[in-house]
C-alpha positions as CSV (number, residue, x, y, z in Angstrom):
1,M,6.9,-58.5,50.7
2,N,6.4,-54.5,50.2
3,E,5.4,-53.0,46.9
4,L,9.1,-52.6,45.5
5,E,10.2,-55.7,46.7
6,F,7.5,-57.5,44.6
7,L,8.4,-55.1,41.8
8,A,12.1,-56.2,41.5
9,S,11.0,-59.9,41.7
10,T,9.3,-59.2,38.7
11,Q,10.8,-59.2,35.2
12,L,8.8,-55.8,34.5
13,H,10.9,-52.4,33.2
14,Y,9.3,-50.0,36.1
15,E,10.1,-46.3,37.1
16,I,8.4,-44.9,40.8
17,D,7.1,-41.6,41.1
18,H,7.5,-41.2,37.3
19,S,6.7,-37.8,36.0
20,M,3.3,-38.2,33.1
21,A,4.0,-34.7,31.4
22,R,6.3,-36.4,29.4
23,Y,3.8,-38.9,28.2
24,C,0.9,-36.3,27.5
25,T,1.0,-34.1,24.5
26,Y,-0.4,-31.5,27.2
27,R,3.3,-31.6,28.4
28,V,1.9,-30.7,32.0
29,G,0.8,-33.2,34.8
30,G,1.8,-34.6,37.6
31,P,3.5,-38.4,38.6
32,A,2.5,-42.0,38.4
33,K,3.2,-43.9,41.7
34,Y,4.6,-46.9,39.7
35,F,5.2,-46.9,35.8
36,V,5.7,-50.1,33.7
37,S,6.6,-50.7,30.2
38,I,4.6,-53.9,28.8
39,D,6.8,-56.0,26.2
40,S,4.7,-59.0,26.0
41,V,1.4,-61.1,27.4
42,D,3.2,-62.6,30.4
43,D,4.5,-58.8,31.7
44,L,0.9,-57.9,31.9
45,V,-0.1,-60.8,33.9
46,Q,2.8,-59.6,36.3
47,A,1.7,-55.8,36.6
48,K,-2.0,-57.4,37.1
49,A,-0.3,-59.5,39.9
50,F,1.2,-56.3,41.5
51,A,-1.8,-54.3,41.6
52,E,-4.5,-57.0,42.8
53,R,-1.7,-57.8,45.5
54,F,-1.1,-54.1,46.3
55,S,-5.0,-52.9,45.5
56,L,-3.6,-49.9,43.0
57,P,-5.6,-48.8,41.0
58,T,-4.6,-48.9,37.0
59,L,-4.1,-46.6,33.9
60,M,-3.1,-47.5,30.6
61,I,-2.2,-45.1,28.3
62,G,-1.2,-45.2,25.0
63,K,0.6,-41.9,22.9
64,G,-1.2,-39.7,25.8
65,S,-2.6,-37.7,22.8
66,N,-5.8,-37.4,24.7
67,L,-5.1,-37.5,28.4
68,L,-4.6,-35.3,31.4
69,V,-3.4,-36.2,34.8
70,A,-3.6,-33.9,37.8
71,D,-0.7,-32.6,38.9
72,N,-0.9,-34.3,42.2
73,G,-0.3,-37.4,39.6
74,F,-1.6,-40.7,39.7
75,E,-1.6,-42.8,43.0
76,G,-1.8,-46.3,41.1
77,L,-0.2,-48.4,38.4
78,C,0.3,-46.4,35.4
79,I,0.9,-48.9,32.1
80,Q,2.1,-48.5,28.6
81,L,2.8,-50.6,25.9
82,G,6.4,-51.5,24.6
83,K,7.6,-51.7,21.3
84,A,6.6,-55.2,20.4
85,F,3.1,-53.5,19.9
86,D,3.9,-51.3,17.3
87,F,3.4,-52.8,14.1
88,V,1.3,-52.8,10.8
89,E,1.0,-56.0,8.7
90,I,-1.0,-55.9,5.7
91,D,-2.5,-58.8,4.2
92,G,-4.5,-58.0,0.9
93,Q,-7.2,-55.7,2.4
94,V,-6.8,-56.4,5.6
95,V,-4.9,-54.6,7.8
96,T,-3.5,-55.3,11.4
97,V,-2.0,-53.1,13.6
98,G,-0.6,-52.7,17.1
99,A,-1.9,-50.7,20.0
100,I,0.7,-48.1,20.3
101,T,0.9,-47.6,16.5
102,F,0.8,-43.9,15.6
103,L,-2.1,-43.2,13.4
104,P,-0.7,-41.3,10.8
105,I,2.0,-43.8,10.5
106,V,-0.9,-46.2,9.7
107,A,-2.7,-43.9,7.2
108,R,1.0,-43.5,5.2
109,Q,2.0,-46.9,5.1
110,T,-2.0,-48.0,3.7
111,A,-2.2,-45.7,1.5
112,A,1.1,-46.1,-0.1
113,A,0.0,-49.8,-0.2
114,G,-2.8,-48.6,-2.5
115,L,-5.3,-49.1,0.4
116,T,-7.9,-46.3,1.1
117,G,-10.4,-45.7,3.5
118,F,-8.1,-45.0,6.4
119,E,-6.5,-41.5,4.8
120,W,-8.5,-39.2,7.6
121,A,-6.1,-40.3,10.4
122,V,-3.4,-39.0,9.3
123,G,-4.7,-36.0,11.1
124,V,-5.1,-37.9,14.3
125,P,-2.1,-37.6,16.7
126,G,-3.0,-40.7,18.3
127,S,-2.3,-44.8,18.7
128,L,-4.3,-47.3,17.3
129,G,-5.4,-48.2,20.8
130,G,-7.1,-45.1,22.3
131,A,-8.5,-44.9,18.3
132,V,-10.6,-47.6,18.9
133,R,-11.4,-47.2,22.7
134,M,-12.8,-43.8,21.3
135,N,-13.8,-44.6,17.7
136,A,-11.7,-42.0,17.0
137,G,-12.7,-40.0,13.5
138,G,-12.2,-37.1,11.2
139,H,-13.2,-35.7,7.8
140,G,-16.1,-37.8,7.5
141,S,-14.9,-40.9,8.5
142,D,-14.0,-43.1,11.6
143,M,-12.5,-46.5,13.3
144,A,-15.9,-47.9,12.9
145,A,-16.1,-47.6,9.1
146,N,-13.2,-50.1,8.7
147,L,-12.4,-51.9,12.2
148,I,-12.8,-55.5,11.9
149,D,-12.2,-56.7,15.6
150,V,-9.5,-56.0,18.6
151,H,-7.4,-58.6,20.3
152,L,-7.5,-57.2,23.8
153,F,-6.2,-58.7,27.6
154,D,-8.8,-57.8,29.7
155,F,-7.5,-57.5,33.6
156,S,-10.5,-58.3,35.6
157,D,-9.8,-62.1,34.1
158,G,-6.6,-62.2,32.7
159,A,-7.4,-63.3,29.7
160,L,-7.1,-62.4,25.7
161,H,-10.3,-62.1,24.3
162,T,-10.9,-60.8,20.4
163,L,-14.0,-59.2,20.1
164,S,-16.1,-58.0,16.9
165,A,-16.3,-54.6,15.9
166,A,-20.2,-55.2,16.5
167,E,-19.3,-56.3,20.2
168,L,-17.5,-52.7,20.7
169,K,-21.1,-50.7,20.1
170,L,-18.9,-48.2,18.5
171,G,-20.9,-44.5,18.4
172,Y,-19.7,-41.2,18.2
173,R,-16.5,-40.7,20.2
174,S,-17.2,-44.0,22.6
175,S,-17.0,-48.0,22.6
176,S,-18.3,-50.4,25.3
177,I,-14.0,-51.3,25.9
178,K,-14.1,-51.4,29.6
179,Q,-11.3,-49.6,31.7
180,T,-10.1,-53.2,32.7
181,Q,-9.7,-53.8,29.1
182,L,-6.1,-53.1,27.5
183,V,-6.4,-53.0,23.6
184,L,-2.9,-55.1,22.1
185,S,-4.2,-54.9,18.2
186,A,-6.9,-54.4,15.7
187,R,-7.7,-55.4,12.2
188,L,-8.8,-53.0,9.6
189,R,-10.4,-54.0,6.2
190,L,-9.8,-51.7,3.6
191,E,-10.5,-50.8,-0.1
192,R,-7.9,-51.3,-2.8
193,G,-7.4,-47.7,-4.6
194,E,-5.1,-45.6,-6.5
195,A,-1.9,-45.1,-4.4
196,E,-1.0,-41.8,-5.7
197,V,-4.8,-40.7,-5.4
198,A,-4.5,-41.7,-1.4
199,K,-1.3,-39.8,-0.7
200,Q,-3.0,-36.7,-2.8
201,E,-5.7,-36.9,-0.1
202,I,-3.3,-36.9,2.6
203,S,-1.3,-34.6,1.7
204,E,-4.3,-32.2,1.5
205,I,-5.8,-33.2,5.2
206,V,-2.1,-32.7,6.3
207,Q,-2.5,-28.9,4.7
208,W,-5.9,-28.1,6.1
209,R,-5.3,-29.4,9.7
210,R,-2.2,-27.2,9.5
211,S,-4.2,-24.4,8.3
212,H,-7.0,-24.5,10.9
213,Q,-5.8,-26.2,14.0
214,P,-3.2,-24.8,16.8
215,G,0.3,-26.4,16.9
216,G,1.9,-26.6,20.3
217,A,1.0,-28.3,23.3
218,N,-2.4,-29.6,23.4
219,A,-4.8,-32.8,23.1
220,G,-6.7,-31.9,20.4
221,S,-10.6,-31.4,20.4
222,V,-11.1,-31.1,24.2
223,F,-15.0,-31.8,23.4
224,A,-17.1,-33.5,21.3
225,N,-19.7,-32.1,18.9
226,P,-23.3,-32.1,20.3
227,E,-26.0,-33.7,18.1
228,G,-26.5,-30.6,15.3
229,T,-23.7,-28.1,15.8
230,H,-20.1,-27.8,17.0
231,S,-18.7,-27.0,20.0
232,A,-16.1,-24.6,18.7
233,K,-18.7,-22.7,17.5
234,L,-20.7,-22.6,21.1
235,I,-16.9,-22.0,22.8
236,D,-16.3,-18.6,20.3
237,E,-20.1,-17.4,20.3
238,C,-19.4,-17.3,24.3
239,G,-16.6,-15.0,23.6
240,L,-14.0,-17.6,25.0
241,K,-11.6,-18.1,21.8
242,G,-8.5,-16.8,23.7
243,F,-9.8,-16.5,27.1
244,T,-7.1,-17.7,29.8
245,M,-6.8,-19.2,33.0
246,G,-3.3,-19.4,34.8
247,T,-1.2,-21.3,32.1
248,A,-4.1,-22.3,30.0
249,S,-6.0,-20.4,27.5
250,V,-8.3,-21.7,24.4
251,S,-7.1,-21.7,21.2
252,E,-7.6,-18.3,19.1
253,K,-6.8,-20.9,16.4
254,H,-9.3,-23.2,16.8
255,A,-11.7,-23.0,20.3
256,N,-11.8,-26.8,21.2
257,F,-8.6,-26.6,21.7
258,I,-6.7,-25.7,24.8
259,Q,-3.0,-24.7,24.6
260,A,-0.9,-25.0,27.8
261,T,2.4,-23.4,28.4
262,A,5.2,-24.6,28.9
263,D,6.3,-26.0,32.6
264,G,2.0,-25.3,33.1
265,S,-0.5,-26.8,35.1
266,A,-2.6,-29.5,34.3
267,D,-4.9,-28.4,36.9
268,D,-5.2,-24.9,35.0
269,V,-6.5,-27.1,32.2
270,Y,-8.8,-28.8,33.9
271,R,-10.1,-25.8,35.5
272,L,-10.1,-24.0,32.4
273,I,-12.4,-27.1,31.0
274,E,-14.7,-26.6,33.6
275,H,-15.3,-23.3,33.5
276,I,-15.8,-23.1,29.4
277,K,-18.5,-26.3,30.0
278,R,-20.2,-23.5,32.7
279,V,-20.4,-21.0,30.5
280,V,-21.6,-22.8,27.4
281,L,-24.3,-24.5,29.6
282,A,-25.6,-21.1,30.6
283,E,-25.6,-18.9,27.8
284,T,-26.6,-21.5,24.9
285,G,-28.2,-24.8,27.1
286,Y,-26.1,-26.9,25.5
287,E,-23.8,-29.8,27.8
288,L,-20.2,-30.2,26.5
289,R,-19.1,-34.0,26.8
290,V,-15.3,-33.7,27.2
291,E,-13.3,-35.9,25.1
292,N,-10.0,-35.9,27.0
293,R,-9.3,-38.5,29.6
294,L,-9.4,-36.4,33.2
295,I,-7.1,-38.6,35.4
296,G,-6.8,-37.4,39.4
297,F,-9.2,-34.8,39.7
298,D,-12.5,-35.0,41.6
């Protein structure tokens, strides 16, 4: 039985040579050899069996808001959770959220319920699962401030696990979640407050983001901030704001954002990232750490 015959024998919803550009907020990048949408844990078990049977590398994605896939694509199995993992359940001060739920939706729904502490997330255009994996944050807070635990599937043993926030070793834009582990849901503990106050804070954050950060095809902050300074400041001081390589350019509005043009090249974005790292290191001594997930590059 070959790969396609095996896939056809499963209940998986799959695509072949599926463009990843539609799933990345850069809107560039090549295809995944195999792409599956997951609706249940049974689907995950079948996807695991397929990957193991044919020794395929796996790539697990959420909203793709922190992802850059090379123009040559990904020669493996890309896995994305489906609508069954898009939910928000509020029980008192505990909020259970599905892994692909859009963070701004969680922020708005919890604020409307009179819960505070998650307003900052309205400005993060990513999924809950990805936010847990990288301990996303902004405006003085992050996932670690409210996270109780996560429910995940581990492709290494094919089992479900629940890990406490302490077990995840959450740090600045980092966690101990392995590449083989896929977050399915998470629980947050928020504080009781006034709905109107929380909604007002959300409105102010949205206005701030619109004023200070660019729209268009980008993946948010490219580099984590080095201790004691800001990546945008370093990039700007090196004269790189507005610098262009092919179809990618450093944003004129915020130097830690890279903009990709329509029908642009992921490889151009990658080359620009590497150029920025080299220049900043040479001129300031700071070695910038990339926040974006880079797939398929040397």
